[in-house]
C-alpha positions as CSV (number, residue, x, y, z in Angstrom):
1,M,19.5,0.2,-17.5
2,T,19.9,-0.7,-21.2
3,P,20.7,2.0,-23.8
4,T,17.3,1.6,-25.3
5,N,15.6,2.1,-21.9
6,S,17.9,5.1,-21.2
7,A,16.7,6.7,-24.4
8,E,13.1,6.0,-23.6
9,Q,13.5,7.4,-20.1
10,A,15.1,10.6,-21.5
11,L,12.3,11.1,-24.0
12,D,9.7,10.6,-21.3
13,E,11.3,13.2,-19.1
14,A,11.6,15.7,-21.9
15,L,7.9,15.2,-22.9
16,A,6.9,15.6,-19.2
17,L,8.7,18.9,-18.9
18,V,7.1,20.5,-21.9
19,S,3.6,19.1,-21.4
20,R,3.0,19.8,-17.7
21,T,0.9,22.7,-16.8
22,P,2.3,25.1,-14.1
23,E,-0.2,24.0,-11.5
24,G,0.7,20.3,-11.8
25,G,2.1,18.6,-8.7
26,A,4.5,15.8,-8.2
27,T,1.8,13.1,-8.2
28,G,-0.9,15.3,-9.6
29,G,-4.4,16.0,-8.4
30,A,-7.2,17.0,-10.7
31,G,-5.1,19.9,-11.7
32,G,-2.0,18.0,-12.8
33,G,-0.9,18.3,-16.4
34,G,-0.8,15.5,-18.9
35,A,0.0,14.8,-22.5
36,G,-2.2,16.5,-25.0
37,G,-3.3,19.1,-22.5
38,H,-5.2,16.7,-20.3
39,R,-5.5,17.6,-16.7
40,A,-4.2,14.4,-15.2
41,S,-5.4,12.9,-12.0
42,G,-2.9,11.4,-9.5
43,W,-2.7,7.6,-9.9
44,Q,-4.3,6.8,-6.5
45,R,-6.9,9.5,-6.9
46,A,-7.9,8.1,-10.3
47,R,-8.4,4.6,-8.7
48,D,-10.5,6.1,-5.9
49,T,-12.6,8.0,-8.4
50,A,-13.2,4.9,-10.4
51,A,-14.3,2.9,-7.3
52,H,-16.5,5.8,-6.1
53,A,-18.2,6.0,-9.6
54,G,-19.0,2.3,-9.5
55,S,-20.4,2.4,-5.9
56,R,-22.8,5.2,-6.9
57,V,-24.6,3.2,-9.5
58,R,-27.9,1.6,-8.3
59,P,-27.3,-2.2,-8.2
60,R,-29.3,-4.7,-10.2
61,T,-30.2,-8.1,-8.5
62,H,-31.4,-11.4,-9.8
63,R,-32.2,-14.8,-8.3
64,V,-30.2,-17.7,-9.9
65,P,-29.5,-21.4,-9.3
66,L,-26.5,-22.1,-7.2
67,A,-24.3,-23.0,-10.1
68,D,-25.0,-19.7,-11.8
69,A,-24.1,-17.6,-8.8
70,L,-20.4,-18.4,-8.7
71,G,-18.3,-15.3,-8.8
72,E,-21.2,-12.9,-8.1
73,V,-21.9,-11.1,-4.9
74,L,-24.7,-11.9,-2.4
75,A,-27.4,-9.2,-2.6
76,T,-29.2,-10.5,0.5
77,P,-27.8,-12.1,3.7
78,L,-27.3,-15.9,3.6
79,D,-29.4,-17.1,6.6
80,A,-29.5,-20.7,7.8
81,L,-32.7,-22.4,6.7
82,T,-32.2,-25.2,9.1
83,D,-30.0,-26.4,11.9
84,L,-26.5,-27.6,10.8
85,P,-26.3,-30.5,11.3
86,S,-30.0,-31.0,11.3
87,F,-29.7,-34.1,13.6
88,D,-27.0,-35.6,15.8
89,T,-24.4,-37.3,13.5
90,S,-21.4,-39.5,13.8
91,A,-18.1,-37.7,13.2
92,M,-16.2,-41.0,12.6
93,D,-16.6,-44.6,11.5
94,G,-16.8,-46.8,14.5
95,W,-19.3,-47.8,17.2
96,A,-22.1,-45.9,18.8
97,V,-22.3,-46.9,22.5
98,A,-24.6,-46.3,25.4
99,G,-23.4,-46.1,29.0
100,P,-20.1,-47.5,30.3
101,G,-18.4,-50.5,28.7
102,P,-17.8,-53.2,27.9
103,W,-20.7,-53.2,25.5
104,S,-22.8,-55.9,24.0
105,V,-22.7,-55.8,20.2
106,R,-26.1,-55.4,18.6
107,A,-26.7,-58.2,16.1
108,G,-27.5,-57.3,12.4
109,G,-26.3,-54.4,10.3
110,G,-24.9,-51.1,11.4
111,V,-26.1,-47.6,11.0
112,L,-25.3,-46.0,7.7
113,A,-25.4,-42.4,6.4
114,G,-28.8,-41.7,4.8
115,S,-30.5,-44.7,6.4
116,E,-33.8,-44.4,8.3
117,R,-33.9,-43.5,12.0
118,P,-32.0,-46.2,13.9
119,E,-33.4,-48.0,16.9
120,P,-32.5,-46.5,20.3
121,L,-29.6,-48.1,22.2
122,T,-30.1,-49.6,25.6
123,D,-27.6,-49.1,28.4
124,G,-24.4,-51.2,27.7
125,E,-25.2,-51.7,24.0
126,A,-23.1,-50.9,20.9
127,V,-23.8,-50.7,17.2
128,R,-21.6,-50.1,14.2
129,I,-22.0,-46.6,12.7
130,A,-20.6,-44.8,9.7
131,T,-19.4,-41.2,9.4
132,G,-22.4,-38.9,8.8
133,A,-25.0,-41.4,10.1
134,R,-27.7,-40.5,12.5
135,I,-26.8,-41.2,16.1
136,P,-29.3,-43.6,17.7
137,A,-31.3,-42.3,20.6
138,D,-29.7,-42.7,24.0
139,A,-26.2,-43.2,22.6
140,T,-23.6,-41.5,24.8
141,A,-20.5,-41.5,22.6
142,V,-18.9,-42.8,19.4
143,I,-15.7,-44.9,19.6
144,R,-13.5,-44.8,16.6
145,S,-12.8,-48.2,15.0
146,E,-9.1,-48.0,15.7
147,H,-9.7,-47.3,19.4
148,C,-11.6,-50.4,20.3
149,R,-11.7,-54.2,19.7
150,E,-14.3,-56.9,19.5
151,A,-14.1,-60.1,21.5
152,G,-17.0,-62.4,20.6
153,T,-20.2,-60.4,21.2
154,Q,-18.4,-57.9,23.4
155,L,-16.8,-54.5,22.5
156,F,-13.9,-53.2,24.6
157,A,-12.4,-49.7,24.4
158,D,-8.7,-49.3,24.3
159,R,-8.8,-45.9,26.0
160,P,-11.1,-43.8,28.2
161,V,-14.5,-42.9,26.5
162,L,-15.8,-39.4,27.1
163,T,-19.5,-38.6,26.9
164,G,-20.3,-37.0,23.6
165,Q,-17.0,-37.8,21.9
166,D,-17.0,-37.9,18.1
167,I,-20.7,-36.9,18.0
168,R,-21.6,-33.8,16.0
169,P,-24.6,-32.5,17.9
170,R,-27.6,-30.9,16.1
171,G,-27.0,-27.2,15.5
172,Q,-23.2,-27.4,16.2
173,E,-22.4,-25.2,13.2
174,C,-25.5,-23.0,13.2
175,R,-29.1,-22.8,14.2
176,S,-32.0,-22.1,11.9
177,G,-32.1,-18.3,11.2
178,D,-28.5,-17.7,12.1
179,L,-26.6,-15.3,9.8
180,L,-24.1,-17.3,7.8
181,L,-22.8,-14.6,5.5
182,P,-23.7,-10.9,5.1
183,A,-24.9,-9.3,1.9
184,G,-21.9,-8.3,-0.2
185,S,-20.0,-11.6,0.3
186,L,-18.4,-13.0,-2.9
187,V,-19.9,-16.3,-3.9
188,T,-16.9,-18.7,-4.0
189,P,-17.0,-22.4,-4.4
190,A,-17.0,-22.7,-0.6
191,V,-20.0,-20.4,-0.4
192,L,-21.8,-22.6,-2.9
193,G,-21.1,-25.6,-0.6
194,L,-22.3,-23.8,2.5
195,A,-25.5,-22.6,0.7
196,A,-26.2,-26.1,-0.5
197,A,-25.6,-27.5,3.0
198,A,-28.0,-24.9,4.5
199,G,-30.7,-25.9,2.1
200,Y,-30.6,-23.3,-0.7
201,D,-31.4,-24.1,-4.3
202,E,-31.1,-20.5,-5.5
203,L,-29.3,-17.3,-4.4
204,T,-30.2,-13.6,-4.8
205,T,-27.0,-12.0,-6.1
206,R,-25.8,-8.9,-8.0
207,P,-25.0,-10.0,-11.6
208,R,-21.6,-9.4,-13.1
209,P,-21.2,-6.0,-14.7
210,R,-21.7,-6.2,-18.5
211,V,-18.8,-4.9,-20.6
212,E,-18.6,-4.2,-24.3
213,I,-15.1,-3.8,-25.8
214,L,-14.4,-1.5,-28.8
215,V,-11.0,-1.8,-30.3
216,L,-10.2,1.3,-32.4
217,G,-7.7,1.6,-35.2
218,D,-7.1,1.2,-38.9
219,E,-3.6,-0.3,-38.5
220,L,-4.7,-3.6,-36.9
221,L,-4.4,-7.0,-38.4
222,T,-6.3,-10.0,-37.1
223,E,-4.0,-12.7,-38.5
224,G,-0.6,-13.2,-40.0
225,L,2.6,-11.3,-39.6
226,P,2.9,-7.5,-39.2
227,H,3.8,-5.9,-42.5
228,E,3.8,-2.6,-44.4
229,G,2.9,-0.3,-41.4
230,L,0.3,-2.7,-40.1
231,V,0.5,-4.4,-36.7
232,R,-1.3,-7.4,-35.1
233,D,-4.3,-6.6,-32.9
234,A,-2.9,-7.7,-29.5
235,L,-5.8,-6.1,-27.5
236,S,-8.8,-8.1,-28.8
237,P,-7.4,-11.5,-27.7
238,M,-6.2,-10.1,-24.4
239,L,-8.9,-7.7,-23.1
240,G,-11.9,-10.1,-23.1
241,P,-10.3,-12.9,-21.0
242,W,-8.7,-10.3,-18.7
243,I,-11.9,-8.5,-18.0
244,D,-13.7,-11.8,-17.5
245,R,-11.1,-12.6,-14.8
246,L,-11.9,-9.3,-13.2
247,G,-15.4,-10.6,-12.6
248,A,-17.3,-9.0,-15.4
249,E,-19.4,-10.4,-18.3
250,V,-18.0,-9.4,-21.7
251,T,-21.0,-9.1,-24.0
252,G,-18.9,-8.6,-27.2
253,T,-15.7,-7.2,-28.8
254,R,-15.9,-5.1,-31.9
255,R,-13.3,-3.4,-34.0
256,L,-13.9,0.1,-35.3
257,G,-11.9,2.1,-37.8
258,D,-10.4,5.6,-37.4
259,D,-12.5,7.0,-40.3
260,P,-15.8,9.0,-39.9
261,A,-17.8,5.8,-40.1
262,G,-15.8,4.4,-37.1
263,A,-16.4,7.6,-35.2
264,A,-20.1,7.4,-36.0
265,A,-20.2,3.8,-34.8
266,L,-18.4,4.8,-31.6
267,L,-21.0,7.5,-31.0
268,E,-23.8,5.1,-31.6
269,A,-22.3,2.6,-29.1
270,V,-21.8,5.2,-26.5
271,R,-25.4,6.3,-26.8
272,T,-27.2,3.0,-27.1
273,S,-25.0,0.1,-25.7
274,T,-26.8,-2.0,-23.1
275,A,-23.5,-2.7,-21.4
276,D,-22.8,-1.2,-18.0
277,V,-19.2,-0.3,-19.1
278,L,-17.8,0.4,-22.6
279,V,-14.1,-0.2,-22.8
280,T,-12.4,1.5,-25.7
281,T,-8.8,1.1,-26.8
282,G,-6.9,3.9,-28.6
283,G,-8.1,7.3,-29.6
284,T,-7.9,8.9,-26.2
285,A,-5.1,11.4,-27.0
286,S,-5.5,14.5,-29.2
287,G,-4.3,13.3,-32.6
288,P,-6.1,13.9,-35.9
289,V,-8.0,10.6,-35.8
290,D,-8.4,10.3,-32.0
291,H,-12.2,10.4,-31.8
292,V,-12.9,9.4,-28.2
293,H,-13.0,12.9,-26.6
294,P,-15.1,14.5,-29.4
295,V,-17.6,11.5,-29.3
296,L,-17.9,11.8,-25.5
297,R,-18.6,15.5,-25.8
298,E,-21.3,15.0,-28.4
299,A,-22.9,12.3,-26.3
300,G,-23.0,14.6,-23.3
301,A,-20.7,12.4,-21.2
302,E,-19.2,13.7,-17.9
303,L,-15.4,13.2,-17.7
304,L,-14.6,11.8,-14.3
305,V,-10.9,11.2,-15.1
306,D,-9.2,12.8,-18.1
307,G,-5.6,11.5,-18.1
308,V,-3.7,10.0,-15.2
309,A,-0.2,10.8,-13.9
310,V,1.0,7.3,-14.6
311,R,3.5,5.7,-17.1
312,P,2.6,3.9,-19.2
313,G,-1.0,4.8,-19.9
314,H,-1.3,8.5,-19.0
315,P,-4.0,9.3,-21.7
316,M,-6.5,6.9,-20.1
317,L,-9.9,8.3,-19.2
318,L,-13.2,7.5,-17.3
319,A,-16.5,9.0,-18.3
320,R,-20.1,8.7,-17.2
321,I,-23.2,8.7,-19.4
322,G,-26.3,9.5,-17.5
323,S,-26.6,10.9,-14.0
324,R,-28.9,8.7,-11.9
325,A,-27.0,7.3,-8.9
326,A,-28.0,5.0,-6.0
327,D,-31.5,5.7,-4.6
328,E,-32.7,4.2,-1.4
329,N,-36.3,4.5,-2.5
330,D,-35.7,2.1,-5.5
331,V,-37.0,-1.1,-3.8
332,N,-36.4,-3.2,-6.9
333,G,-32.7,-2.3,-7.1
334,E,-33.2,-1.1,-10.7
335,N,-31.9,2.0,-12.5
336,G,-34.7,2.3,-15.0
337,E,-37.5,0.4,-16.7
338,N,-37.0,-3.4,-17.1
339,G,-34.0,-3.3,-14.8
340,E,-31.8,-1.5,-17.4
341,N,-29.2,0.9,-16.1
342,T,-29.6,4.6,-17.1
343,V,-26.0,5.1,-16.0
344,R,-23.1,3.7,-18.1
345,H,-19.4,4.3,-17.9
346,V,-16.7,4.5,-20.6
347,V,-13.2,3.4,-19.8
348,G,-10.9,4.7,-22.5
349,L,-7.6,2.8,-22.6
350,P,-4.6,3.9,-24.6
351,G,-3.9,1.9,-27.7
352,N,-0.4,0.7,-26.7
353,P,-0.7,-2.8,-25.1
354,L,1.1,-2.3,-21.8
355,A,-0.5,1.2,-21.5
356,A,-3.8,-0.5,-21.9
357,V,-2.9,-2.9,-19.1
358,S,-2.1,0.1,-16.9
359,G,-5.6,1.5,-17.7
360,L,-7.2,-1.8,-16.8
361,L,-5.6,-1.9,-13.4
362,T,-5.9,1.8,-12.7
363,L,-9.5,2.4,-13.8
364,A,-11.3,-0.7,-15.0
365,E,-10.6,-3.0,-12.1
366,P,-11.8,-0.7,-9.3
367,L,-14.8,0.4,-11.3
368,L,-15.9,-3.2,-12.1
369,R,-15.3,-4.4,-8.5
370,A,-17.5,-1.6,-7.2
371,L,-20.2,-2.2,-9.9
372,A,-20.2,-5.9,-8.9
373,G,-20.5,-5.0,-5.2
374,R,-17.1,-6.5,-4.4
375,R,-14.8,-5.1,-1.7
376,R,-11.6,-3.4,-2.9
377,R,-8.5,-5.6,-2.8
378,P,-6.4,-5.2,0.4
379,R,-3.3,-3.1,-0.4
380,Y,0.1,-4.7,0.3
381,T,3.7,-4.0,-0.4
382,A,6.9,-5.9,-1.1
383,P,10.6,-4.8,-1.1
384,V,11.9,-4.3,-4.6
385,Q,15.1,-6.0,-5.7
386,G,17.5,-3.4,-7.3
387,D,17.0,0.3,-8.0
388,V,14.1,1.2,-10.2
389,P,14.2,4.4,-12.3
390,G,11.3,6.7,-11.9
391,H,9.5,9.3,-13.9
392,P,10.2,12.9,-12.7
393,Y,6.5,13.6,-11.9
394,D,4.4,10.5,-12.6
395,T,3.8,7.1,-11.0
396,R,5.2,4.2,-12.9
397,L,3.7,0.7,-13.1
398,V,6.5,-1.9,-13.7
399,P,6.0,-5.6,-14.3
400,V,7.6,-7.7,-11.5
401,L,8.1,-11.3,-10.5
402,L,7.3,-12.1,-6.9
403,S,9.8,-14.2,-5.1
404,D,9.7,-15.3,-1.4
405,E,11.5,-12.1,-0.4
406,H,11.4,-9.5,-3.2
407,A,9.5,-8.0,-6.2
408,V,11.9,-8.5,-9.1
409,P,11.5,-5.9,-11.9
410,L,11.3,-7.3,-15.4
411,R,12.7,-5.8,-18.6
412,Y,10.5,-5.0,-21.7
413,H,8.2,-2.6,-19.9
414,G,7.8,0.0,-22.7
415,P,4.2,1.2,-23.4
416,A,3.9,-1.0,-26.6
417,M,5.5,-4.1,-25.0
418,L,3.8,-7.2,-23.5
419,R,6.8,-9.4,-23.1
420,G,7.4,-8.2,-19.5
421,V,3.8,-8.4,-18.3
422,A,3.3,-11.8,-19.9
423,A,6.0,-13.2,-17.6
424,A,5.0,-11.2,-14.5
425,D,3.0,-12.0,-11.4
426,A,2.1,-8.3,-10.7
427,L,2.9,-4.7,-11.4
428,A,4.9,-2.7,-8.8
429,V,3.8,0.9,-8.2
430,V,6.9,3.1,-8.5
431,P,6.6,6.6,-7.1
432,P,7.9,9.7,-9.0
433,K,11.7,9.8,-9.1
434,G,12.0,6.1,-8.6
435,A,12.7,3.6,-5.8
436,R,15.9,2.3,-4.1
437,S,16.7,-1.4,-3.8
438,G,14.8,-2.8,-0.7
439,Q,12.2,0.0,-0.7
440,E,8.7,-1.2,-0.1
441,L,6.4,-0.7,-3.1
442,E,2.7,-1.3,-3.5
443,I,1.9,-4.4,-5.5
444,L,-1.0,-4.9,-8.0
445,D,-1.6,-8.6,-8.5
446,L,-2.4,-9.7,-12.0
447,P,-5.7,-11.6,-11.9
448,W,-4.4,-15.0,-13.0
449,A,-1.6,-14.8,-10.4
450,S,-4.0,-13.9,-7.6
451,G,-6.8,-16.4,-8.1
452,G,-9.0,-14.5,-10.5
453,C,-12.4,-13.3,-9.5
454,F,-12.8,-15.5,-6.4
455,T,-10.3,-13.6,-4.3
């Protein structure tokens, strides 16, 4: 551990000792303490709360062309509209033959894919055929080109010919009406191919959740070098593409000041935004210009998560605006008139860049996956290389590189630093008090390292 990191660790521990309420536990439940008097949720409990909140919102659906369905989730089952294949086809380039050989070669052209129905074969006859072409009636097998030879007008096989070989019979993959994929399946490129093969031009899906990003702060520059107490806005360039890779649709990114006008604009956005989720950055603590909590109170929001026992990122929050949840009687799958949701969520991220990343993975990702109708990612672990210091009470999220055998922790993991996570494949979940070398730690893949929204 470097001297700088040692000092940061000591400061973290001191702050934790003075800010934790007596009823706080090691990993914290709803009663765990947090900075600024927040009652921090345990890290896993916060993620579960976010997923549950998203699953309670009544889903919207729409019908879109195949190309527009990529990355969305099927709202209805994908049933076969026809047999696949819809006729007997050749699995190989070669010869369609009838009966035992040798065979007389039919004069004229062969059978090509997409051609009209070929003439039936008589016993002892052979005709050239291409992969995907319709099998002539009464054909008993297809012989691959490399497994036979022509001699004049005769065709001879170089090996035994089995009835039905290299013929894809009608309905081999499915019969009309078969269930191909259940509702809730993610539309990947392979699903688009299957849907097209099965005869679909459009799919009924759940649209991506709509997200509006509000970056708060007076100290942020949009260009040039940091100077005179001002810093570059690292969050605006990062959050939109990151949230897009989580499978959401970013409707816009706005910057709001810390002054009364900025607070008023934040309140207006919380009350009137048409997005499913508002993501804010900064202002979630209890400083003199931290407006997020007062604005949420004025808007009548319900705080679902108010602080999380995690470092970095402990002042993050999740709130709900509105109260209508899923209703089985809503046959249109709508939350209100014109399909607009009456429930919105606010994810409040801390203003420090790596702390904001922590909030994205802790609250935003499980919320957005649930709103999109996607299954939660499977949890997995990897052994860590080297000892990893821990916080005395809270979970830590540490950027790591994934090798064939280990998760390798990276330096530069302070709350304001992006150097570590920019080089990382994932974040490792370090329990309170740390982890020993070789200990299995839960791994949170970063979206660009794990295939984005199609995994």
